C-alpha positions in Angstrom: -6.6 -23.2 8.3 -6.8 -20.9 11.3 -5.0 -17.5 10.8 -4.3 -14.8 13.4 -4.1 -11.7 11.2 -2.3 -8.7 12.8 -2.9 -5.5 10.9 -2.8 -1.7 11.3 -6.6 -1.1 11.5 -10.0 -2.3 10.2 -9.5 -1.8 6.5 -13.2 -1.3 5.7 -13.8 1.1 4.1 -10.6 1.0 2.1 -9.6 4.7 1.9 -6.0 4.3 0.8 -3.8 1.7 -0.9 -2.7 0.0 2.3 -6.3 -0.6 3.3 -7.3 -1.7 -0.2 -4.6 -4.4 -0.2 -5.2 -5.5 3.4 -9.0 -5.7 2.9 -8.6 -7.7 -0.3 -6.2 -10.2 1.3 -8.2 -10.7 4.4 -11.4 -11.4 2.6 -9.7 -13.5 -0.1 -8.1 -15.7 2.6 -11.5 -16.2 4.3 -13.2 -16.9 0.9 -10.5 -19.5 0.2 -11.5 -21.4 3.3 -9.5 -20.0 6.2 -10.9 -19.0 9.5 -9.4 -15.5 10.2 -9.3 -13.5 13.4 -8.2 -9.9 12.6 -6.6 -7.8 15.3 -6.2 -4.1 14.6 -7.2 -0.7 15.6 -10.8 0.6 15.1 -11.5 3.6 13.0 -14.4 6.1 13.4 -15.5 5.4 9.8 -14.8 1.6 9.9 -17.4 -1.0 9.0 -16.8 -3.5 11.7 -17.0 -3.5 15.5 -15.0 -5.4 18.1 -16.3 -9.0 18.4 -18.2 -9.1 15.1 -18.2 -12.5 13.4 -19.3 -13.1 9.8 -18.1 -14.9 6.6 -15.2 -16.8 8.3 -13.9 -13.6 9.9 -13.7 -12.5 13.6 -12.8 -8.8 14.3 -10.9 -8.0 17.4 -10.5 -4.2 17.3 -8.9 -1.9 19.8 -10.1 1.7 20.4 -8.1 4.1 18.1 -6.2 6.4 20.5 -3.2 7.7 18.6 -0.1 7.7 20.7 2.0 10.8 20.9 4.9 10.4 18.5 7.4 12.1 20.8 7.0 9.0 23.1 8.2 6.9 20.2 11.6 8.5 20.4 12.3 6.4 23.5 11.5 3.0 21.9 13.4 0.9 19.4 10.3 0.7 17.2 9.7 2.8 14.1 6.8 5.3 14.3 4.6 3.3 12.0 4.7 0.3 14.4 4.9 2.3 17.7 1.6 4.1 17.0 -0.2 0.7 16.7 1.2 -0.8 19.9 -1.4 0.6 22.3 -2.0 -1.2 25.6 -5.4 -2.5 24.4 -3.8 -3.8 21.2 -1.2 -5.7 23.3 -3.9 -7.2 25.3 -5.9 -8.3 22.3 -2.8 -10.0 20.8 -2.0 -11.8 24.0 -5.6 -13.0 24.4 -5.7 -14.2 20.8 -2.5 -16.1 21.1 -3.8 -17.8 24.3 -7.2 -18.5 22.8 -6.4 -20.9 20.0 -3.8 -23.1 18.3 -3.1 -21.0 15.2 -1.8 -22.5 12.0 -0.2 -19.1 11.1 0.2 -15.6 12.5 0.2 -13.0 9.7 2.0 -9.7 10.2 0.1 -7.5 7.7 2.7 -4.7 6.9 5.5 -3.4 9.0 3.0 -1.6 11.2 2.1 -5.0 12.8 5.8 -5.8 13.4 5.7 -4.5 17.0 4.0 -7.8 17.9 6.9 -10.0 16.7 8.6 -10.4 20.1 5.2 -11.2 21.8 4.4 -13.9 19.2 7.9 -15.4 19.6 7.7 -15.5 23.4 4.5 -17.6 23.4 5.4 -21.2 24.1 3.7 -23.7 21.7 1.0 -25.9 23.2 2.1 -29.4 24.1 2.0 -31.7 21.1 1.0 -28.7 18.8 3.4 -27.3 16.2 4.1 -23.6 16.6 2.3 -21.3 14.1 4.0 -20.4 10.9 4.9 -16.7 10.7 3.9 -14.8 7.6 5.1 -11.3 6.7 2.9 -9.4 4.2 5.2 -6.6 2.9 3.4 -3.6 1.4 6.7 -2.0 0.4 10.4 -2.4 0.9 10.1 -0.1 3.9 13.8 0.5 4.5 14.2 1.9 1.0 11.1 4.0 1.4 12.4 5.4 4.7 15.8 6.2 3.1 14.0 8.2 0.4 12.1 10.1 3.0 15.4 11.1 4.6 16.9 12.2 1.3 13.9 14.3 0.4 13.7 16.1 3.8 15.4 19.5 3.8 14.6 20.6 7.4 17.6 19.6 9.6 15.7 18.6 12.7 13.1 16.6 10.8 15.8 15.0 8.7 17.5 13.8 11.9 14.3 12.4 13.2 13.6 10.6 9.9 17.2 9.3 9.8 16.7 7.7 13.3 13.3 6.3 12.3 14.8 4.9 9.1 17.3 2.9 11.1 14.5 1.5 13.2 12.4 0.7 10.1 15.4 -1.2 8.6 16.0 -3.1 11.8 12.4 -4.2 12.3 12.0 -5.1 8.6 15.2 -7.3 8.8 13.8 -9.0 11.8 10.5 -9.9 10.1 12.2 -11.0 6.9 14.7 -13.2 8.8 12.2 -14.7 11.1 9.1 -15.3 8.9 8.5 -18.7 7.4 6.9 -16.9 4.5 7.4 -13.4 3.1 5.2 -12.0 0.4 5.7 -8.9 -1.7 3.3 -7.1 -4.1 6.0 -6.0 -6.6 8.7 -8.0 -8.4 11.4 -5.5 -7.6 10.7 -5.6 -3.8 10.5 -9.4 -4.0 14.0 -9.5 -5.4 15.3 -7.4 -2.6 13.7 -9.6 0.1 14.8 -12.7 -1.7 18.4 -11.5 -1.6 18.1 -11.3 2.2 16.8 -14.8 2.5 18.1 -16.7 -0.5 17.1 -20.2 0.6 13.6 -19.4 1.9 10.3 -18.4 0.2 9.4 -14.9 -0.9 6.1 -15.0 -2.7 5.1 -12.4 -5.3 1.5 -11.6 -4.3 0.0 -8.8 -6.4 -3.5 -7.6 -5.5 -6.7 -8.5 -7.0 -9.3 -6.1 -8.5 -13.0 -6.2 -7.8 -14.0 -2.7 -8.8 -16.0 -1.5 -11.8 -14.8 -2.1 -15.4 -15.4 0.0 -18.4 -16.2 -2.3 -21.3 -15.4 0.3 -24.0 -14.3 3.9 -24.1 -13.0 6.3 -26.7 -11.0 9.4 -25.8 -12.1 12.2 -28.2 -11.7 16.0 -28.6 -15.0 16.2 -26.6 -13.2 14.6 -23.6 -12.0 17.5 -21.3 -8.4 18.4 -21.8 -7.6 17.1 -18.4 -5.0 14.9 -16.6 -5.9 13.1 -13.5 -4.1 12.0 -10.3 -6.0 9.8 -7.8 -4.6 8.9 -4.4 -4.5 9.4 -0.7 -2.0 12.1 0.3 -1.7 11.4 4.1 1.8 9.9 3.7 4.8 12.2 3.5 6.5 10.3 0.6 3.4 10.8 -1.6 3.2 14.5 -0.6 6.8 15.1 -1.5 6.4 13.5 -4.9 3.2 15.4 -5.6 4.7 18.8 -4.6 7.8 18.2 -6.6 5.8 17.4 -9.7 3.4 20.3 -9.3 6.3 22.7 -9.1 7.5 21.6 -12.5 4.3 20.7 -14.3 1.7 23.2 -13.2 3.2 26.2 -15.0 3.6 24.2 -18.2 0.0 22.9 -18.0 -1.3 26.4 -17.3 0.5 27.8 -20.4 -0.8 24.9 -22.5 -4.4 25.1 -21.3 -4.4 21.7 -19.6 -6.1 21.1 -16.3 -4.7 18.7 -13.7 -7.3 17.3 -11.3 -6.0 15.8 -8.1 -8.7 13.6 -6.4 -8.1 12.1 -3.0 -8.0 12.5 0.7 -5.6 14.9 2.4 -5.8 17.3 5.3 -7.8 20.4 4.3 -5.1 22.7 5.5 -2.5 21.0 3.3 -4.7 21.3 0.3 -5.4 24.9 1.0 -1.7 25.6 1.0 -1.2 23.8 -2.3 -4.1 25.7 -3.9 -2.2 29.0 -3.3 0.8 27.7 -5.3 -0.9 26.5 -8.5 -2.9 27.8 -11.5 -3.7 24.7 -13.6 -4.3 22.3 -10.8 -7.6 21.7 -8.9 -8.0 19.6 -5.8 -11.2 17.8 -4.8 -10.2 16.5 -1.4 -11.9 13.3 -0.3 -14.8 12.1 -2.5 -17.3 9.3 -1.9 -16.9 7.9 -5.4 -14.0 8.5 -7.8 -15.6 6.7 -10.8 -17.2 9.9 -12.3 -13.8 11.5 -12.6 -12.3 8.8 -14.8 -14.5 9.4 -17.8 -13.8 13.1 -17.7 -10.0 12.9 -18.2 -7.8 12.0 -21.1 -5.0 10.4 -19.1 -3.9 9.5 -15.6 -0.6 10.3 -13.9 1.6 8.5 -11.4 4.2 11.0 -10.3 5.4 8.9 -7.3 9.2 8.4 -7.2 9.0 5.2 -5.2 8.1 1.7 -6.3 5.6 -0.7 -4.7 2.4 -1.7 -6.3 0.0 1.2 -6.8 -3.6 0.0 -6.4 -4.9 3.1 -8.2 -3.2 1.9 -11.4 -5.8 -0.9 -11.6 -8.6 1.7 -11.4 -6.9 3.6 -14.2 -6.5 0.5 -16.4 -10.1 -0.9 -15.9 -11.6 2.6 -16.4 -9.6 2.8 -19.6 -7.4 5.8 -18.7 -3.9 5.7 -20.3 -1.2 5.8 -17.7 1.9 8.1 -17.7 4.2 7.4 -14.8 7.7 7.8 -13.4 9.8 4.8 -14.5 10.0 2.3 -11.7 6.9 3.6 -9.9 4.4 1.1 -11.3 5.9 -2.4 -10.9 3.8 -5.5 -11.2 1.7 -4.4 -14.2 2.0 -6.5 -17.4 2.4 -3.4 -19.5 4.9 -2.4 -22.2 6.5 1.0 -22.1 5.6 3.2 -25.1 2.7 0.9 -26.0 0.3 0.2 -23.1 2.0 2.6 -20.6 4.2 5.7 -21.0 7.2 6.0 -18.6 9.4 9.0 -17.9 12.7 9.2 -16.1 11.8 12.3 -14.0 9.1 14.9 -13.3 10.2 17.2 -16.1 10.0 14.5 -18.7 6.6 13.3 -17.3 5.2 16.8 -17.7 6.6 17.1 -21.3 5.0 13.7 -22.1 1.6 15.0 -21.0 2.0 18.0 -23.4 3.0 15.6 -26.2 0.2 13.1 -25.7 -2.8 15.1 -24.4 -4.1 15.6 -28.0 -2.8 12.4 -29.6 -6.0 10.4 -29.5 -4.7 7.5 -31.5 -1.9 6.8 -29.0 -4.1 7.5 -26.0 -6.8 5.1 -27.2 -4.3 2.5 -28.3 -2.6 2.5 -24.9 -5.8 2.2 -22.9 -7.0 -0.6 -25.0 -3.8 -2.6 -24.8 -3.6 -2.1 -21.1 -7.1 -3.3 -20.4 -6.6 -6.4 -22.6 -3.2 -7.2 -20.8 -4.7 -6.9 -17.3 -8.2 -8.2 -17.7 -7.4 -11.8 -16.5 -4.5 -11.0 -14.2 -5.9 -9.6 -11.0 -8.4 -12.0 -9.4 -8.8 -11.9 -5.6 -10.0 -15.4 -5.4 -6.8 -16.7 -7.0 -4.8 -14.5 -4.7 -6.4 -16.0 -1.6 -5.8 -19.5 -2.8 -2.2 -18.8 -3.6 -1.6 -17.3 -0.2 -3.1 -20.2 1.7 -1.2 -22.7 -0.4 2.0 -20.9 0.2 1.4 -20.8 4.0 0.6 -24.5 4.0 3.8 -25.2 2.1 6.0 -23.0 4.3 8.1 -24.9 6.8 8.9 -23.6 10.3 12.4 -22.6 11.0 14.6 -21.7 14.0 13.7 -18.2 15.1 15.8 -15.6 16.9 14.3 -12.3 18.2 16.4 -9.5 16.6 14.3 -6.5 17.6 14.1 -5.4 21.2 10.8 -5.3 23.0 9.1 -1.9 22.7 8.2 0.2 25.7 4.8 -0.3 27.1 
């Protein structure tokens, strides 16, 4: 099977959840037998270079020159797609479409949706079936965008986000309506997409896990009295959730002698501003290896208020850290509330759960053991790649109508 894989950027190294998922799927598809050409932006820290060929993968990468977001106001595309649609990217996509008879074209996240009209305009070769179209959803982006509008308090930015949310919803509808196969990494998002296309396939496609596993661990009084949050904080929705949680939890943690350690990439200036507002919380910024931090905490937190599969939760599970999260923020894990995971309705309840559990070693160790056992055979990238190729092979082509206008060049 020959796949043209359109994505945001070279996902190696995978520095955030989007890149982890994209990288895993790309390599899993190639390992399952597909020949894959990946078209995306280069990154200064990326592992591949334009034209590299290895292990069933060809990398066609455009120079990363971020487009001015103000120019995006004049296009029908959401900002996340507009920033990828550089002239060089457009040229790479056109050349790839002309170069081969593809079995499928994969739109890896909404960021790749800018290319949908260009793909649909390409006439199929005589006697060759047109490629099947696959949309890999990383989130239900329309819902995420609406949450961003609701959380924005500054009037001008709220207006800009409201406009962008409409464009997100329009492009997402176009991809979901047009694709022969839609995949989702959470059961809840799959249900939303399935409601929009009740007679056509939406595949639940959770990620795999190929990281380190801690065979055994006991949380004891010698373990630092510390809670841990791991993540990348370069996305406004994650920042808003983190800031809202810190405003509630940090004073309580300081009073109780609990440290909160936040590990992950964010702009240094942003972290400096946060450091001035907290007493119990410490920020590491970007680190080369998060593994050492897992053994030095009693529990892990997911304060996000949005759903979608959280790749960091697999790190927590397989490093045997019990998880406390906002209800609805960690879909796709085979865990039971109150036993293998602890869920709270809001940030205040989440902070109170930390206070109640931080010294309860029996419940903490029981939860981490149950979670590890429940997940140990569920997240295999090789199985994910095989499922994806089988679903693409089974997907039938359908009449397609372009429902999103062509973006400005």
